[in-house]
C-alpha positions, 0 to 999 in steps of 0.5 A, a space after each residue: 557168782 556171775 560168769 565174767 566173759 572177759 575172764 572166760 576168754 583170757 584166764 584159761 590161757 593164762 593158767 595153761 601158760 603157767 601149767 602147760 601139763 593141762 594141755 596133755 589130756 586135750 592133745 591125747 583126746 584129739 589124737 585118739 579122736 583122729 585115729 578113731 575118726 579114720 577107722 570110722 570110714 571102714 563102714 557103717 558099723 565101724 562108724 557107729 562103734 568109733 563114734 561111741 568110743 570117741 564120745 567115751 574117750 572125749 568125756 574121760 579126757 574132758 574130766 581129766 582137764 577139769 580135775 587139773 583146773 580144779 587142782 589149780 583153783 584150790 592151790 594144789 600142784 597141777 600134776 598129771 599123775 595125781 589127776 590121772 589117779 583121780 580120773 582112774 578111780 572114777 573111771 566107771 562113773 565117767 563111763 556110765 555118765 558118758 553112755 547115759 549122756 550120749 544116749 539122751 543126746 542121741 534120742 534128742 537129736 532123733 526126735 528132731 535137732 532142737 531137743 538134742 541141742 537143748 539136752 546137750 546144753 542141759 548136760 554139758 557140765 555133768 562131767 565137771 560136776 561128777 569130778 569136782 563135786 564128787 556126785 553120782 551120775 544122776 546128781 551130776 546131771 541134775 547139778 549141770 542142769 541147775 548150773 546152766 539154768 542159774 539165772 546169771 549163767 544161761 546167756 553167758 554159757 550160750 555165748 561161749 558155746 556159740 563162739 565155740 560152734 562158730 569157730 568150729 565152722 572154719 574150714 580145716 582147722 575149725 574143729 581143732 580150734 573148737 576142741 581146744 576151746 571146749 577143753 579149756 573154757 568149759 572146765 574153767 567156767 564150771 570150776 571158777 563159777 560153780 
């Protein structure tokens, strides 16, 4: 199914309007990120550790949001308790996935910036496929690659990511706008068009 960009930029907000509980993991993720970002200023070791922790927590909250979008799509009640239960049962897999993905992306950025961007694009939906399709860590990474590079999806996903990136450049509030869009649009894309 081809990704419809007008739906991508409107439907997630309609869904959240009917189910505001979907916003809770995102807000928790933003608060945790801010706290650890502040702690990162304590020194270079603290900065490294907090960056790692922010990456892991972001992956957890991102998958939590994905589970709620999936519940909505499947006609289930969107429940904080039920979605948390699913995330808790997959905690180890999510942790391993976040470490592997973070390591691969870091290697890509160390090898020059472009490989890091390409690897990020390859793996962006791996947390979604892990929780929606109940795949292993390696299979979720493969599924993310095949989803992104499906002939009908690549350019639409690239446009969405470009919009998120450009809005993130707005001084002071851009990072928050891009986080909100990332947490809402990407899970919606995967759940709806995979």
